[in-house]
Each structure stands twice: as C-alpha cells, then as structure tokens.
Wavefront OBJ file of the C-alpha trace (Angstrom):
o trace
v 182.297 -58.336 96.654
v 180.850 -61.637 97.775
v 182.012 -64.078 100.432
v 182.196 -67.651 99.135
v 183.326 -70.179 101.756
v 186.744 -68.929 102.949
v 187.210 -66.462 100.090
v 186.178 -62.919 99.218
v 185.323 -62.756 95.503
v 185.619 -59.396 93.739
v 182.685 -59.636 91.325
v 183.673 -56.463 89.440
v 187.265 -57.688 88.900
v 186.620 -60.026 85.948
v 189.737 -61.863 84.777
v 188.023 -63.596 81.856
v 184.921 -65.329 80.625
v 184.453 -68.947 79.634
v 181.774 -71.174 78.208
v 179.910 -71.570 81.495
v 180.633 -68.341 83.345
v 183.063 -65.630 84.292
v 186.295 -65.795 86.287
v 186.807 -63.179 89.006
v 189.668 -62.260 91.320
v 189.430 -63.656 94.855
v 191.429 -63.645 98.085
v 191.311 -65.615 101.321
v 189.014 -63.712 103.674
v 191.331 -64.140 106.680
v 194.309 -62.665 104.796
v 192.267 -59.778 103.474
v 190.610 -58.882 106.760
v 193.899 -59.013 108.655
v 195.490 -56.564 106.226
v 192.896 -53.764 106.375
v 191.703 -51.433 109.103
v 188.479 -50.078 107.652
v 185.365 -51.347 106.007
v 185.424 -49.080 102.969
v 185.280 -51.018 99.714
v 187.910 -48.766 98.113
v 190.366 -49.664 100.869
v 189.663 -53.353 100.277
v 190.154 -53.053 96.513
v 193.486 -51.265 96.847
v 194.686 -53.760 99.461
v 193.971 -56.907 97.456
v 196.712 -56.120 94.953
v 199.496 -55.775 97.521
v 198.744 -58.588 99.939
v 199.474 -62.299 99.959
v 198.022 -64.744 97.398
v 195.471 -63.837 94.754
v 193.061 -66.526 93.545
v 190.594 -66.833 90.691
v 186.988 -67.867 91.215
v 184.798 -69.172 88.409
v 181.201 -67.950 88.743
v 178.667 -70.253 87.056
v 174.994 -69.313 86.767
v 173.371 -72.717 87.206
v 169.791 -71.671 86.488
v 170.406 -71.781 82.706
v 172.502 -74.974 82.578
v 171.260 -78.250 81.131
v 171.925 -81.605 82.790
v 174.466 -82.401 80.041
v 176.380 -79.155 80.665
v 176.277 -79.767 84.413
v 177.888 -83.183 83.861
v 180.675 -81.481 81.854
v 181.232 -78.988 84.681
v 181.500 -81.802 87.250
v 184.004 -83.562 84.977
v 186.071 -80.356 84.711
v 186.156 -80.033 88.508
v 187.297 -83.672 88.908
v 190.040 -83.273 86.292
v 191.328 -80.031 87.847
v 191.369 -81.754 91.228
v 193.719 -84.452 89.905
v 196.290 -82.039 88.428
v 199.478 -81.765 90.496
v 202.034 -79.519 88.865
v 203.787 -76.271 89.858
v 202.937 -74.937 86.398
v 199.178 -75.574 86.441
v 196.148 -74.108 88.188
v 194.962 -76.003 91.275
v 191.540 -76.065 92.843
v 191.096 -75.024 96.483
l 1 2 3 4 5 6 7 8 9 10 11 12 13 14 15 16 17 18 19 20 21 22 23 24 25 26 27 28 29 30 31 32 33 34 35 36 37 38 39 40 41 42 43 44 45 46 47 48 49 50 51 52 53 54 55 56 57 58 59 60 61 62 63 64 65 66 67 68 69 70 71 72 73 74 75 76 77 78 79 80 81 82 83 84 85 86 87 88 89 90 91 92
C-alpha cells in the first residue's frame, strides 16, 4: 500500500498494465480509514472490496521516460481531464 495525495493505492492489486506503467486499485483514504478498526494490512485488503468507491491509479516510473514520452503522458492527462461522460473514466 502507498498513500498518494488523498488516496491509498494497493500496489499489489494490479488491474492492468499499459505502455507507460501499471494500473492499481485505489480508494479514498478517508473512506478506507473510517471503515476499519485495526491497522492490519489483511483487514484493509478485505475491507476495500466492500466499501464505497473503488478507483484506479496509474503508476508511471518516470526515471526511464524520454522527454517525448513525457509529452505524450501530459497530453493523455489533459485529454482525460476534458472527458465528461457517465460512460467514461474520469480523472480525480
């Protein structure tokens, strides 16, 4: 697990892999922490599947990325930010 901004990212819960990195399951930290009573990782993992919203987090290792690839990643983020549809993924 890793805390990224307001989210807890489950690094071992890989949903898929793309050209620039892997996509992991994530959940809002406030929702997750309010729904558990202990600090055991197993309790956290079993809780994430039955609580509120589940998110996906794309993990990109930037140390191996060229300037050209970085420009493509920034473009992808801008495009995703413009999408407004109930049937499409939105960035948070």
